[in-house]
N, C-alpha and C positions, 0 to 999 in steps of 0.2 A: 436250240443247242446242238444240233447235229452238224451245224456248217460248222461250229468252232467258234474262234475268237476273231472280232473284227477287227483287223489292221489299223489300227489308229495312230499306231506311230512309224507308217509306213515303211517297215523293216522289210514287206516285201513289195516295193513298188517296181520291181522288174518285174512282176507276173500283170498281165494286160488281161483286156474285155476282149472277145473276137464276136464280130457279126457277122453274115450272111445276109444278102438282099432277100432268099427266099426259104430262108428260117430264122423265126422272129424269137428262138432260142440262144441262150447265152453260153459259149464256150470261153477256155483260158488259153492261155499261152504267157511263154516266161521271153523277154527278151535276152538275147545271148550277147548280140550288140547293139550298137546305136539306131541299126536298120531291119535286123535280121529276129524275127520270133520265132520260137519255136515251139510247135504245139501237137496235137494228137492228129494224124492225120483222116480219124474219124467225125474230128470238128468242120473238118474242110472238103469232105470227097463223098458224102451223104447222100443217099436220095431216098426219098418215099419207100417205107416198106411197100412189095409188092405183093403181099397178099399170100403170096405162097411159105411154103416150109421150108426150114433148112435143108432141108434132107431133097426137097424138087428143084429149089430156086438154081436155076444154073448160076454159075460167077460172073461178075462184072467184071468187062476185059478193064486191062490193067487201068488205075487213075482217070476210067473214063468219065465217073461221078464226081469227079475234083472238080469247083470251081475255079473260076479265072482268077477271082480277085475278091479280097474281103476287106473290110473295117477292121481296127484296130484300137482299143482306145486305152489310154493311162488315166489312172486314176492316183490322185495324192487327195488324205482325208485332213493333214494339217493338226493331227494331235487329238481333236477332240470330236467323237463321232457326231453328239449328240448337238454341239454347237455349229456342225459341218454340215449336218443331214442334209441334202438338197442342193447344197454349196459347197459340195465338193470340186476342185481344179477336176476337169474332165477334158480331156484332147483327144482329137480322133485323128487317124493317119490312114491313108490308104497303102496298098501293098499286093505284091502278085505273088500269089500259093506257089510251092513246086512239093509236089510230094515226093516221097522217098522213092526211090526207082524201084522198088520192091514190092509197089505199094496193089495191094489184089485183094477187094472187095468179095466179100460174101455174106450172103445171106445168114440172120441170127433167130432164133427163134422168137425172141422178145420182142424183135421189131426193128433193131436197130443190125446197123452195118457195120462191122468188124470188120479190119483188115491185117492181111499177112504181118505187115510193118507197121505199127501206127504211129506214124510219123510224116509233118510236114513242116516246112519252112515258110514264111511269109517275109517278100522283100521290100520293105518298104518305100515308096515313093522319094522317101527325104529321112533323115537322123530324126530320132527324137528331140525335142526342145529339153526336156526335164530330165537329165540323164539320170537313172539311180543306179545302186550299188553295182559293182560288176558281177556278172556270175559267173563261175569257177566250176569246171567239167571235173567231177570225182577220179580219180586216178585209180581206184578201187570197187571191185562189185559190192553190192549187195548183199549181207549176210542175211540169214534165218531170224526171225528174232532182232533187229537192227531197227529203231523207232526213226520212222522217217519223217518230216514236216512236209506236208499238205499245201497248197495255197491256190484260190480261188475264189470266185464269184458266184453269188448266191441268183436262182431265177425266180424264186417266188418265196414271198411271205409266208406262205403257209405251209412250204417247205424247211422254212428255217432259215432262208435266206432274202437279205434288204437289197435289192436290187443298186448296185454302183456300188457296192459296199465288200471289201474283199477280206474274205476270211482264211485263217489258216488254223491247222487242228494237228495233232501228233498221232499218227499210227505205227503200229506194228508190223512191221513184212512176217509175215509166215511163211513164203518161200521164195528162195533166193531163184535166177532165170534158171531154166536147164540147157544139157546139150542144143535141143531139137524148139527150145522156147526160151523167147529173149523176153519173156515177162516177169515181173515183180510181183506176189501176191501180196496184198496187205489186208486188216482185218477192218472192218466197219466196226462202228462206234455207237452202240444204238440198233434201233428197226431201221431198214433199207430204204429211206425215204430222200435222200440228199444224195445227189450227185452235181454238183456244182463244181466241183475240182477238173472234169475234164478237160484234159487240154493243159492244163497248168503243170507245175513243176512239183517232182518230188525232191525233197534238199536234204541232207545230211548236214546234221548242225552236231558241232563240238567248241572245244575248247579253243581251237585252231582254224575256227572259222565257219564258213558255208558253201557245201559243193553241190552241184546238180546232179542226181543219180538216175533219174527219169522222168516219166514223162505220164499223166496219169492219162489210161485210156479209155473206151469206150464201154461199157459197163456187157458183162455177160451172164444173166441171171444175176446172182447173186455174190458174185464173184468181180471182184475188184484188184485192178490190176496197174499199173504203171508201166511202161518199155522201157528197159534196160539201155541206158545213155552207153554203157562202158559196152556193151555189143554192139553198136553204132557210134561208136566216138568216131572214125573216120571219116564217116557220111558227114556227121556234124560238124569237123572242123574241114574239110573241104568246102561246105556250105559257105562258112563262116568267112574261109580267105576269098570265095566267090563274092560275098556282098561288099566283103573292104575295095575289092577291084573294081566294084561297081556293075559286075554283069548279072543281068537279068533274064539271060538265052537259057533256054531250058537243056537239060543233059541228053 
């Protein structure tokens, strides 16, 4: 019940699973073009905790903990979660990781590492074969009290998630980004036991359509956040343009 509703109708088929060879856990991401996945930097640039406290641990060199390659998996449910259980259409692709140029990891008290700008893109080796609905960037910033849609994948049935099933839920934004903070804070529904949305999209939905406003970030204690894409819209647009040109060179 903490994960939300299973997306059996594939409304959010643009949301993909991300996996790393050194990490059996799952992160989420969102296709913003047929070759480009947007995710949290903390999904592809995390290392194992050093055992030091946040105060004593030195900052990691910029983007030094990022892996070079990851796998992404598209998932289509086919309309009936029970009938399709174990028979969902999964297709895996490989791609190069490109962290945000201001990626800077630091230790956190809960054992994860968060980043200064918690964003990265994955340039796929080939376009996805089943192209989901186009994802549009929002023109306006998130407002406090605004209802957002989160979407992502489960990690463990004990935590309310079924592996390979895409979930979505509605959360209210409790704080809009500030001058020195690019994060939108949002409320958790129920006990804080489920984090399957990390790296996945934060959508705004209305009568006029659906827009991407942020990317869910690594958790900090019990504070849930997504990184505002309105703040970083020029970087996102530049990465989309580079993907269209077929460039995989590092900035």
